[in-house]
ZAMARGU-4260 file (C-alpha; in steps of 0.2 Angstrom, whole numbers, plus 5000, padded with zeros to 4 digits):
<rodrens>
0) 5027/4996/4839 | 5030/4984/4853 | 5034/4965/4850 | 5034/4951/4862 | 5051/4948/4871
5) 5058/4933/4880 | 5065/4937/4897 | 5073/4927/4910 | 5067/4927/4928 | 5080/4932/4941
10) 5072/4921/4954 | 5069/4905/4946 | 5079/4906/4930 | 5064/4901/4918 | 5061/4911/4903
15) 5044/4921/4901 | 5036/4931/4888 | 5035/4950/4890 | 5020/4952/4879 | 5018/4968/4867
20) 5002/4972/4877 | 5011/4971/4894 | 5025/4982/4886 | 5012/4995/4881 | 5004/4995/4898
25) 5021/4998/4906 | 5024/5012/4894 | 5007/5020/4898 | 5011/5019/4917 | 5029/5027/4914
30) 5038/5011/4919 | 5055/5012/4912 | 5062/4995/4917 | 5057/4978/4911 | 5050/4965/4923
35) 5064/4955/4931 | 5053/4941/4937 | 5041/4929/4929 | 5022/4931/4933 | 5022/4916/4945
40) 5038/4923/4955 | 5030/4941/4955 | 5014/4934/4963 | 5024/4923/4976 | 5034/4939/4980
45) 5019/4949/4982 | 5010/4936/4993 | 5026/4935/5004 | 5027/4954/5006 | 5009/4955/5011
50) 5011/4942/5024 | 5004/4948/5041 | 4999/4965/5034 | 4982/4972/5031 | 4975/4973/5013
55) 4981/4988/5002 | 4993/4981/4990 | 5011/4986/4988 | 5018/4997/5002 | 5004/4993/5015
60) 5009/4997/5033 | 5006/4986/5048 | 4990/4989/5057 | 4992/5004/5069 | 4988/5002/5088
65) 4973/5013/5092 | 4969/5019/5110 | 4951/5024/5117 | 4948/5042/5120 | 4934/5054/5122
70) 4933/5069/5110 | 4936/5085/5119 | 4924/5095/5108 | 4909/5084/5106 | 4911/5071/5119
75) 4909/5056/5107 | 4919/5040/5111 | 4933/5038/5098 | 4950/5029/5095 | 4966/5039/5092
80) 4983/5032/5086 | 4992/5038/5101 | 4991/5036/5120 | 4982/5051/5126 | 4991/5059/5141
85) 4976/5070/5147 | 4987/5086/5146 | 4981/5091/5129 | 4963/5090/5121 | 4959/5075/5110
90) 4947/5076/5095 | 4937/5063/5085 | 4940/5063/5067 | 4925/5074/5062 | 4930/5088/5075
95) 4948/5087/5070 | 4944/5088/5051 | 4932/5103/5054 | 4946/5112/5065 | 4959/5109/5052
100) 4949/5119/5039 | 4952/5135/5048
</rodrens>
């Protein structure tokens, strides 16, 4: 059903082969567009986009600042992604998850 295609990279202008197996993979994943970049430009772009970010692949967010806190429920030392003001209770992950269930 699929046949190899020769495409031109939008970044470097070099021709590359969009193989039948790659086309089948794209179809299985529901991708509708053909790749616009050759494999080496795709790899370079992915590496540039992940510069200074934690691992996680495409769309990874920068590391979040965490603040030390003491759980208001069990007293364990924990870290939270906001600066506790002391006006409201702060919970560790386990206590927070158990409270969310109800």
